[in-house]
Structure formats: C-alpha cells, structure tokens
C-alpha positions as CSV (number, residue, x, y, z in Angstrom):
1,Q,65.6,78.5,18.5
2,V,67.9,78.4,21.2
3,Q,70.1,81.5,22.4
4,L,72.8,81.8,25.2
5,V,73.6,85.2,26.5
6,E,76.7,85.7,28.6
7,S,77.5,88.6,31.0
8,G,79.4,89.8,33.9
9,G,82.8,90.4,32.1
10,G,84.6,93.6,32.5
11,L,88.1,95.3,33.6
12,V,89.3,94.2,37.0
13,Q,92.7,94.5,38.8
14,P,95.0,91.1,39.4
15,G,93.5,89.6,42.6
16,G,89.9,90.8,42.1
17,S,86.6,89.0,41.3
18,L,84.2,88.7,38.6
19,R,81.1,86.5,38.3
20,L,80.2,85.6,34.8
21,S,76.5,84.5,33.9
22,C,75.0,82.5,31.1
23,A,71.3,82.4,30.6
24,A,69.7,79.9,28.0
25,S,66.4,80.9,26.4
26,G,64.4,79.4,23.6
27,S,63.2,75.9,22.5
28,I,64.6,74.4,25.6
29,F,63.1,71.3,27.1
30,S,66.2,70.4,29.3
31,I,69.8,71.4,29.2
32,G,72.9,68.8,29.2
33,P,76.2,69.7,30.3
34,M,77.4,73.2,30.3
35,G,80.7,74.8,30.3
36,W,82.9,78.0,30.3
37,Y,85.6,78.2,27.7
38,R,87.8,81.2,27.1
39,Q,90.2,82.4,24.3
40,A,93.1,84.8,24.3
41,P,94.3,86.8,21.4
42,G,96.9,84.5,19.5
43,K,95.8,81.4,21.5
44,Q,93.5,78.4,21.0
45,R,90.0,78.3,22.9
46,E,90.3,76.2,25.9
47,L,88.2,74.6,28.3
48,V,87.8,76.6,31.9
49,A,85.3,74.6,33.7
50,A,82.2,72.3,32.9
51,A,79.2,70.9,34.7
52,T,76.5,68.4,34.4
53,S,72.8,69.0,35.2
54,G,73.2,66.8,38.2
55,G,75.9,69.1,39.5
56,S,79.2,67.2,38.6
57,T,82.0,69.8,38.0
58,K,85.2,69.8,36.4
59,Y,88.0,72.3,36.1
60,A,91.1,73.2,34.2
61,D,94.3,73.1,36.4
62,F,95.3,76.7,35.9
63,V,91.7,77.7,37.7
64,K,91.1,74.9,40.2
65,G,90.9,76.6,43.6
66,R,90.1,80.1,42.3
67,F,87.3,79.7,39.8
68,T,84.0,78.1,40.5
69,I,81.1,76.8,38.0
70,S,77.6,76.4,39.2
71,R,74.2,76.2,37.6
72,D,70.5,77.3,38.6
73,N,68.4,74.9,36.7
74,T,65.4,76.6,37.3
75,K,66.7,79.9,35.6
76,N,68.5,77.9,32.6
77,T,71.6,79.7,33.9
78,V,75.3,78.9,34.5
79,Y,77.6,81.0,36.3
80,L,81.4,81.5,36.8
81,Q,82.8,83.0,39.9
82,M,86.2,84.0,39.4
83,N,88.5,84.9,42.2
84,S,92.2,85.8,42.5
85,L,92.3,86.7,39.0
86,K,95.7,87.1,37.1
87,P,96.5,88.9,34.1
88,E,96.7,85.5,32.1
89,D,93.2,85.1,32.8
90,T,92.5,87.6,30.2
91,A,90.4,86.5,27.5
92,V,86.9,86.3,25.8
93,Y,84.8,84.0,27.6
94,Y,82.4,81.8,26.1
95,C,79.6,79.9,27.5
96,N,78.6,76.4,25.9
97,A,75.6,74.3,26.3
98,E,74.1,71.1,25.2
99,I,70.5,71.2,24.3
100,R,68.5,68.5,22.6
101,S,71.5,66.8,21.6
102,F,73.2,69.8,20.0
103,G,76.0,72.1,21.1
104,Y,75.3,76.0,21.4
105,W,77.8,78.8,21.8
106,G,77.2,82.5,23.5
107,Q,78.4,85.5,22.0
108,G,81.4,85.9,24.5
109,T,82.0,88.4,27.1
110,Q,85.6,90.0,27.6
111,V,87.4,89.7,30.9
112,T,90.4,91.9,31.3
113,V,93.0,91.8,34.3
114,S,95.0,94.6,34.4
115,S,96.7,96.9,36.9
C-alpha cells in the first residue's frame, strides 16, 4: 500500500511564490523518478518538473528559471518551489512517483494565481 499526499497549494498573487510538498508513505523500499504535473480546466495534464533519486532534474520550458524541484529521500518527499507565479500557472498540481516499478499519483493540490 502506497500513498502520496500533496500539500502547499493555495491562492497567491501574480509574482508570488508557493512551495508544494509531496510525501510518500506505505510499503516503500525505494522511490524511483518523482515528478510534478498540472492540469487546468479544459486542458490536458502536462509535466512540470521531474527528478530522479540521484538528483537529476528536468523542467518544462514554461517553468524553467522560475520553478525548482528537489527531493529529500530520507523523508520520501519531493518539493516544488514555485517563484514568479503567473495567472497561467493556475491549475491542480499532481505528484507522481515510481515505486517498485509502479506509478502512483497524489490527490492533487489547487494552485490559483490571481489578483
């Protein structure tokens, strides 16, 4: 049994910052790649950022330079630091993790960027 729980979403003004967290719990021996995806109403889910257990990262072009993904493997947690937020960043953000060769999803956390 594996569970991913996201937190840290909320309402922020344009130019503001938020830090999302995703903690994995349950029957975990090791966690492979972890990533953040987002989905806005009427749009398809898209990759925001991803990180391997060894620390390699990749970012979507639309967040590069503004967002930073990081991991704390001792806590089975992945973070997404979001700076210089724009209204178009508004979406439900989902955590994804590969654990024991199976992909898991969190419940999602709402991020709203609005003045």
